[in-house]
N, C-alpha and C positions, 0 to 999 in steps of 0.2 A: 508794416502795412504803408505805404510811402506817409510823407512826414507831409505834418500838416503848414499847408502858410504862414499860421499862430497859431502858438498853444495858451491857454490861461487854465493858472493852476488854483485853485479857489479853497477857501475855510471857509464855516459858518457861512448860515442863514442871511447877514444882514447888520449894517454895524451897529448891534446894542450887544449880537454873540461874538466875547470873547477867545474863537476856535483856535486849538494850535492842529497842525497837520502831524499823524500817525509817522516815531519816529523815521520807520522802513520807508512809507512814502514819499517826505519830507526829504532823505537821500537817493532815492531813484531818479527824483527828479531839482535835484542840482539845490536843495537846495533851499525853493525860491519863497519869495515876498506873498505869499496869497492874497490874495482880495474877496470879498466877499463875494458869495453863489447869486445875489442880489443884483447887484455891481455889473458879474458880469455879467446875467442875462439882457444887465442895459444897457451896454456894451454893442450888444450883437446888434447887427447892422438890420435896420426893418427894410420894411417894405410896402406900397404905396403902386393903386394903378392909375393906368392917364389914360389917355388916346391914341392909339394908333390911326396914321393913314401909307396908303402907298403911293409908287409916283405910276404915275399913267406916260410909257414912252411915247407916248404923239402927239400928246398935248403937252408931256415936258408940269405939267399941275399934280400935284397929296391931293390924293382922296380922300375924308378919315372914311375908315368903317366902327360900326360898332359888338363886327362879331368877334372882337379881338381890343386886350386890354395890352399895358406895356407893362410888368409887375417890374418896377426899379425901387435903385435908394433914394427916397427925398433928401438925405444930407448933401447927397454925390451930383444929385443935380443943381442943383443952391451953389456948389465945389467949379461946376461945368458954369456956371452963366455963371462967375467969375474967372473964369482961363483958368480954370483947374482943371488938368486930365488927368492924374492923377489913374485915379482908375475909376472903371466903364459902370454908371448909375445905373443901364441896363441889366435885367437877370435873365429873363426870357418873360414870353409873348405868348398866354395862350389862347383858348377861346373863351367868354364872356360866362363861364360856369365855373372855372377855376374862381374857389376861394381862399384868399393870402388868408394864412394865422401867421401870424408874429410871434414871434419866441417868448412875451412879456404874455400873449393870448396864451400859452400853453403853459410856462412857469410862475408865472407869478399867481392859479389856482394851487399851481407845487405851492410856495412861500404856504400859501395859508392851510396846509393841507397842514405841512413841516414843522409848523410855528401848532401845532395843537394836542402830535399823535409824539405818541414817549417812546423811549427804551431805558426801564430800569428807573423807569421819574423821570425821565433827565427828556428837553422837548430832541426829537431827533434835526430840527433846524441847529443846533446849539452842535451835534457830533457832527454834522455833515462836511463832507470833502472831494473833493476830486481836480478834474479837467474839465474846459471846454476846446475842443478842438475844431480851426476854421481852413476850409477852404473853397477857393474860387469865389475869389474878394468877400469870404463871409458870407455867400449863397446857400453855402454848403456848411454846413455845422451837426458836428458830433459829439456827442458828452454822456463820462462814465463818473456819476451822484454814487457814490461808499460813504457807509455811516459806521464810523468807530465806536466798537462794541455791536454792531451786529454782525457777530461771527462764529466765526466756528473753526474751532483748537483742534490738532492731531498732537500728539502722542511726539514727543521726540523734536516736537519743532515754539521756536519762540514766539514768533511771529506770524497770527492768524488768519485767517482765511476772511474776509472782508467783503460781506452779503453788500447790493445797493445795485441797481438801472443805468442800464445804458441810452442813450435817446439818442434822437436829431431827427431832421428834418431839410429839407434845401426848396429854393423857392422856384427853383430851373424847369419843375413838374415830374421831378423822377422820382425820390424820395419821399414821401411823403412820413405825415408827422409817427417817430416810431418811440414801443418805448419796451422793453426785455428784461425778465433778472439779469444778475448779474451779479459775478466777482470775481478780485484780485488777489491772487497767494498771494502775501508780502515777503514765505522765503522763498523761493522763487522767482516773482517779480510773476508768473503765470497769468492771467486774465481768462476769467473763466465767463464766454456769455450764452446769448438763448436758453439761459439756465430757468426760463418761462418762456409762454405761449406768445412770444409778440406780437402786441399790440399797435394798431393800424387805424390813422383816421389821417382822408385824404382833404388836398382840397379842393373840395369835390359841394359844392349844396350845404347846408343851414352843417355848420358845428356843433358836434353836443357837450357836452358840460363836463369840464373839464378836472373837475374840483371830483367828482364823485367818481372819474378816469384813475386820478392820482389813486386816492383810497380805496379804491378796487388791489390795482396794482400794490397797490405796499401789502397790505394783504396777503399776496400773493409771495412774496420776494420772504416775509417773515416765514413760512408756511416751508418756503425751503430752507432758511436759513435750520429749523428746525432738524427735518431729512436730512439735509448734503452726507453729517455726517455719518451718520449711514450710510449711506451712498456707500459712500469712501470705503469704510471700516468692510463692508459687507464685497468692495473691491478688488481691494490689498489682500482677500484669501480665495480672488481668483486667479491662479497663477500660468501663463503657458509659456508652455517647454519645449523651448522652439528648437530644443536636442531630437523633437522627435518628429518634428512639423518640414514641411515639405520649401519654404522658403526664410527668408532673411527677417529678423528686424525690420529692415531698410523694404521686405519687399510685402512684409506684414502693411505695410504705411501705402506702397505702391497702390497695392494691390482695394486697399479704401479707397484708391481713386485721390489721394494728392501727387501734385508732379514732382521729380527727380528729386527737387533740391532741396523740400521739405520733410515729404520722405528720408531723406540722407541726416535731416539735424530736428527729429520727431528718435530718431534709432537712435544717434547717437545721447542723447539725453537721458533720453528711457533709459539705455543699453551703462547709462555711467552713473544715473543713482537705481538701481534693481542692485536687492542682494546678488546671483547672479547673473551675471549676463545673456546665461543664454532660459533660466525661469525669467520670469519678467510678470506683473505683477496686472490685473488692467488700471488702475489706479496708477500705476510708473507712467504703461501703458496712453494715457489717454494724457498726464499731464508731458511725456512726452510730446505728442500731438497741438496739446497748446503753449508748448514753449515753442515748439516753432513755429505758430497760428502769432503768435504774441511777437515774439526777439524776427523774423524774418519771413512775415508773407512777405511779397515786393505789389500787390494790387492791393486795393486801396478798397477802402470802408463803403460796406453793400454787402450784393448776395454774391459776389464769387464769396467775397473772407464767408457771412450767411450758412454758404453750403459745406466750407469747411470743415465751422464751428459744427455742426448741427452731424457730421461723421462725430469730429470727434467727441460728443456727447452722449457717445453713444457706444463709446466701447469704454461709459463711465457707465450710462442708465441701462443701455438696453447690451449686454457680453452675450445673451442666445444670436439679437441681431449681426454682431458685428460679427463673430467667429460665422453664420450662413453666408454673409456678404463678400469675406475670403473665400468661402469653400467656390461660392460660385461664378467670384473669380480668376479660380484657381483653377477651377472647371472652366470655363470658357477661353482662358490663355491656353489650355493644355489642346482643347482642340480650333482652335485659331489657329496651334502649330504644328495638325495634319497628322498624319499618322507617316508614323516615320518607323516602324518595324514592330514588331512585336516585342522585344521585347526597350521599347521608352512605354506603348500600349501600355504593358504589368507595373512598367513604374510609376506609373498615372494613377493608376488604381491605385495601386502599393499610399499612394498618397496620399487620394484625397478620402478614402480606408483613413491612414492616418490623423487628416483634420478629420471627419464622423468622429472617432476616439474620442477626440477632446473636447465636440460638441455636444457628445453627452456623457461626459465627468463631468460638463457645470451645469449638467439638466437641476442638480439638485439645490444650486445654489443659484440658480435663473429661476425657479419656480421663485425663493426669498427677496429673489426683486422685482417679480413683476405683483407679489401680494404687495410690496411697500412702494410702488409706484398704484395699485390701483391705489392704494387708499391714501397719498398726495392730493390724486385727482381727487376726488368725494370730498374731501376738505379743502381744496378748492373752488371746487362750487359750494359746500355751503358758506363757507366764506363768501363769496361771490353771488348770495341768493339774498 
């Protein structure tokens, strides 16, 4: 991802907590001196609205309009009045239906919930940590919030996969306030995004009760933590033998829609971590994709990254759909290449047959995945009721 303008590492809910960063996370971030989550939220830029006017070029007069409002940062307006023009105060000029949602509006209710919710008898506020990233003068913000101890531990690994949420917003009318399940693998530092459906609240109309919102979302994350280990274990039992497939590991990722530079990175990581470079399980293929997206994605956080994340997650959570998607893409590629003779046509048919055999071999294990996914969805619905 593109580097943020500023990044703040936090640990603990507020000044009453004495929380230390997990060792793996502190090493990843260069042993920072974290501040509390409460303090980090209150350092973020705020927004207020103010009147807007347009200049009549015929009279050279400024005419106010009530149809639009300027969304501005108040402390920067004050600094500009004193002659400091270092950072622009204007974020956006939306219609008058735009509702400002400031950081404390969203994350203040989360603080209340975290004081009350516990894990193994410990307040979630005492074990929270993560990072807040600012872009575009702080008008766009994304953050990862994790909970030490809410985790998945895989055999043979000393560092856990730690669960949490990723959340964010902007004041430019592009990103509504959002939150979704998230995890970070302390072993390889890969991030796993979109582990729950993305919940969104737009800057329009009445703003809902954020406290209830957070309670429901945290309940979902705890359910995912319970099941993620089983999904990973099952995915480790599903191998793709690339010696029997008509494409390489790199081409597997490109057929799924990854650009070449990400496909190459993903394949390199998957081959390096597999027991065999030609026989690779679906968990390792998923991990290769998350490695590429975490460390080499060249775009911004947002819609384009979300699409690739969903594809990566399908490798883990929907192996059958992933194989079918690869098969369709390969078939379309053959059709695009045109009719190059009987020999090439026969080769293409044999290639598609080999993919179908792999899909058939996976069917029994795929059924297990679908049963687990249905059970998890039912628990989600029960938790939200």
